[in-house]
MARBA-3410 file (N, C-alpha, C, O; in Angstrom, 1 decimal):
69
-93.6,-36.8,68.8,-93.2,-36.1,69.9,-94.1,-36.4,71.1,-95.4,-36.4,71.0 ~ -93.5,-36.6,72.2,-94.2,-37.1,73.3,-94.9,-36.1,74.2,-95.8,-36.4,75.0 ~ -94.5,-34.8,74.1,-95.2,-33.8,74.9,-95.0,-32.5,74.2,-94.3,-32.4,73.2 ~ -95.9,-31.4,74.8,-95.8,-30.2,74.3,-95.3,-29.2,75.3,-95.4,-29.4,76.5 ~ -94.8,-28.0,74.8,-94.2,-27.0,75.8,-94.8,-25.8,75.3,-94.6,-25.4,74.1
-95.6,-25.1,76.1,-96.2,-23.8,75.7,-96.0,-22.8,76.9,-96.3,-23.2,78.1 ~ -95.5,-21.6,76.6,-95.4,-20.6,77.6,-96.4,-19.6,77.3,-96.4,-18.9,76.2 ~ -97.4,-19.3,78.2,-98.5,-18.3,77.9,-97.9,-17.0,78.3,-97.6,-16.9,79.5 ~ -97.6,-16.1,77.3,-97.0,-14.9,77.6,-97.8,-14.0,78.5,-97.3,-13.2,79.3 ~ -99.1,-14.1,78.4,-99.9,-13.2,79.2,-99.7,-13.6,80.8,-99.6,-12.8,81.7
-99.8,-14.9,80.9,-99.6,-15.5,82.3,-98.3,-15.0,82.9,-98.3,-14.5,84.1 ~ -97.2,-15.2,82.1,-95.9,-14.9,82.5,-95.8,-13.5,82.9,-95.1,-13.2,83.8 ~ -96.4,-12.6,82.2,-96.3,-11.1,82.5,-97.1,-10.8,83.7,-96.7,-9.9,84.5 ~ -98.3,-11.4,83.9,-99.1,-11.1,85.0,-98.4,-11.7,86.3,-98.4,-11.0,87.3 ~ -97.8,-12.8,86.3,-97.2,-13.3,87.4,-95.8,-12.8,87.7,-95.2,-13.1,88.7
-95.2,-12.1,86.7,-93.9,-11.6,86.8,-92.8,-12.6,87.1,-91.9,-12.3,87.9 ~ -92.9,-13.8,86.7,-92.1,-14.9,86.9,-91.0,-15.0,85.9,-91.2,-14.7,84.7 ~ -89.9,-15.5,86.3,-88.7,-15.6,85.4,-89.0,-16.9,84.6,-89.5,-17.9,85.0 ~ -88.5,-16.8,83.3,-88.5,-18.0,82.4,-87.3,-18.8,82.8,-86.2,-18.4,83.0 ~ -87.7,-20.1,83.0,-86.6,-21.0,83.4,-85.9,-21.6,82.1,-86.4,-22.5,81.5
-84.8,-20.9,81.7,-84.2,-21.2,80.4,-83.5,-22.5,80.5,-83.2,-23.2,79.5 ~ -83.1,-23.0,81.7,-82.5,-24.3,81.9,-83.5,-25.4,81.6,-83.2,-26.5,81.0 ~ -84.7,-25.1,82.0,-85.8,-26.2,81.8,-86.1,-26.2,80.3,-86.2,-27.2,79.6 ~ -86.2,-25.2,79.8,-86.6,-25.0,78.3,-85.4,-25.7,77.4,-85.7,-26.5,76.5 ~ -84.1,-25.4,77.7,-83.0,-26.1,77.1,-83.0,-27.5,77.3,-82.7,-28.3,76.4
-83.3,-28.0,78.5,-83.4,-29.5,78.6,-84.5,-30.1,78.0,-84.3,-31.3,77.6 ~ -85.7,-29.4,77.9,-86.8,-30.0,77.0,-86.5,-30.1,75.6,-86.8,-31.1,75.1 ~ -85.9,-29.1,75.0,-85.5,-29.2,73.5,-84.4,-30.1,73.2,-84.3,-30.8,72.2 ~ -83.5,-30.2,74.2,-82.4,-31.2,74.1,-82.9,-32.6,74.1,-82.5,-33.4,73.2 ~ -83.8,-32.9,75.0,-84.5,-34.2,75.2,-85.2,-34.6,73.9,-85.0,-35.7,73.3
-86.0,-33.6,73.4,-86.7,-33.8,72.0,-85.8,-34.2,70.9,-86.0,-35.1,70.2 ~ -84.6,-33.4,70.9,-83.7,-33.5,69.7,-83.1,-34.9,69.8,-83.1,-35.6,68.9 ~ -82.5,-35.3,71.0,-81.7,-36.5,71.2,-82.7,-37.7,71.3,-82.2,-38.8,70.9 ~ -84.0,-37.7,71.7,-84.7,-38.8,71.9,-85.9,-39.0,70.9,-86.5,-40.0,70.8 ~ -86.1,-38.0,70.2,-87.2,-38.0,69.1,-86.7,-37.8,67.7,-86.8,-38.6,66.8
-86.2,-36.5,67.5,-85.8,-36.0,66.2,-84.7,-36.7,65.6,-84.9,-37.2,64.4 ~ -83.5,-36.9,66.2,-82.3,-37.5,65.6,-82.6,-39.1,65.4,-82.3,-39.6,64.3 ~ -83.1,-39.7,66.4,-83.4,-41.2,66.0,-84.4,-41.4,64.9,-84.2,-42.3,64.1 ~ -85.4,-40.5,64.8,-86.3,-40.7,63.7,-85.5,-40.4,62.3,-85.8,-41.1,61.3 ~ -84.8,-39.5,62.2,-84.0,-39.2,61.0,-82.9,-40.2,60.6,-82.7,-40.6,59.5
-82.3,-40.6,61.7,-81.2,-41.6,61.5,-81.8,-42.9,61.0,-81.3,-43.5,60.1 ~ -83.0,-43.4,61.6,-83.6,-44.6,61.3,-84.3,-44.6,59.9,-84.4,-45.6,59.2 ~ -84.8,-43.4,59.4,-85.7,-43.4,58.3,-85.2,-42.7,57.1,-85.7,-43.0,56.0 ~ -84.1,-41.8,57.2,-83.8,-41.0,56.1,-82.7,-41.5,55.2,-82.4,-40.9,54.1 ~ -82.0,-42.6,55.5,-80.9,-43.0,54.7,-81.5,-43.7,53.4,-82.5,-44.4,53.5
-80.9,-43.4,52.2,-81.3,-43.9,51.0,-80.4,-45.1,50.7,-79.3,-44.9,50.3 ~ -80.9,-46.3,50.9,-80.0,-47.4,50.8,-79.9,-47.8,49.4,-79.0,-48.7,49.1 ~ -80.7,-47.3,48.5,-80.6,-47.6,47.1,-79.6,-46.8,46.3,-78.8,-47.3,45.6 ~ -79.7,-45.4,46.5,-78.9,-44.5,45.7,-77.8,-43.8,46.5,-76.9,-43.2,46.0 ~ -77.9,-44.0,47.8,-76.8,-43.3,48.7,-77.5,-41.9,49.1,-78.4,-41.5,48.5
-76.9,-41.3,50.0,-77.4,-40.0,50.5,-78.6,-40.1,51.5,-78.8,-41.1,52.2 ~ -79.5,-39.2,51.5,-80.5,-39.1,52.4,-81.8,-38.7,51.8,-81.8,-37.8,50.8 ~ -82.9,-39.2,52.2,-84.2,-38.8,51.8,-84.7,-37.7,52.8,-84.6,-37.8,54.0 ~ -85.3,-36.7,52.2,-85.7,-35.5,53.2,-87.2,-35.2,53.1,-87.7,-34.2,53.7 ~ -87.9,-36.1,52.5,-89.4,-35.7,52.4,-90.1,-37.0,52.9,-90.5,-37.9,52.1
-90.3,-37.1,54.3,-91.0,-38.3,54.9,-92.3,-37.9,55.6,-92.5,-36.8,56.1 ~ -93.1,-38.9,55.7,-94.2,-38.7,56.5,-93.9,-38.8,57.9,-92.7,-39.0,58.2 ~ -94.9,-38.8,58.8,-94.7,-38.9,60.3,-94.2,-40.2,60.7,-93.6,-40.4,61.7 ~ -94.5,-41.2,59.9,-94.1,-42.6,60.2,-92.8,-42.9,59.6,-92.2,-44.0,59.9 ~ -92.3,-42.1,58.9,-90.9,-42.3,58.2,-90.9,-42.8,56.8,-89.9,-43.1,56.2
-92.1,-43.0,56.3,-92.3,-43.4,54.9,-91.9,-42.3,53.9,-92.5,-41.2,54.0 ~ -91.1,-42.5,52.9,-90.7,-41.5,51.8,-92.0,-41.1,51.1,-92.9,-41.9,50.7 ~ -92.1,-39.8,51.0,-93.2,-39.2,50.1,-92.8,-38.9,48.8,-93.6,-38.8,47.9 ~ -91.5,-38.8,48.7,-90.8,-38.6,47.4,-89.4,-39.1,47.4,-88.7,-38.9,48.4 ~ -88.9,-39.6,46.3,-87.5,-40.0,46.2,-86.7,-39.0,45.4,-85.5,-39.2,45.2
-87.4,-37.9,45.0,-86.6,-36.9,44.2,-85.7,-36.1,45.2,-86.2,-35.5,46.2 ~ -84.4,-36.1,44.9,-83.4,-35.5,45.8,-82.8,-34.3,44.9,-81.7,-33.9,45.2 ~ -83.5,-33.8,43.9,-82.9,-32.7,43.2,-83.0,-31.4,43.8,-82.5,-30.4,43.3 ~ -83.7,-31.2,45.0,-83.6,-30.2,45.8,-84.4,-28.9,45.4,-84.4,-27.9,46.2
END
């Protein structure tokens, strides 16, 4: 993930500012479509047995091939 998003609740309450929900929505939408989904589409397909691998390290390497759930 390329950046972090943190809202300091104490600062928000002190400044009495409104939370910009549109900005928050865009941030998470961007992370989902540009980081999360491409990672899983590229790394989780099980080309040997079909289906998906769901236990990967941060580089996309399988940590287990057990799909018994």
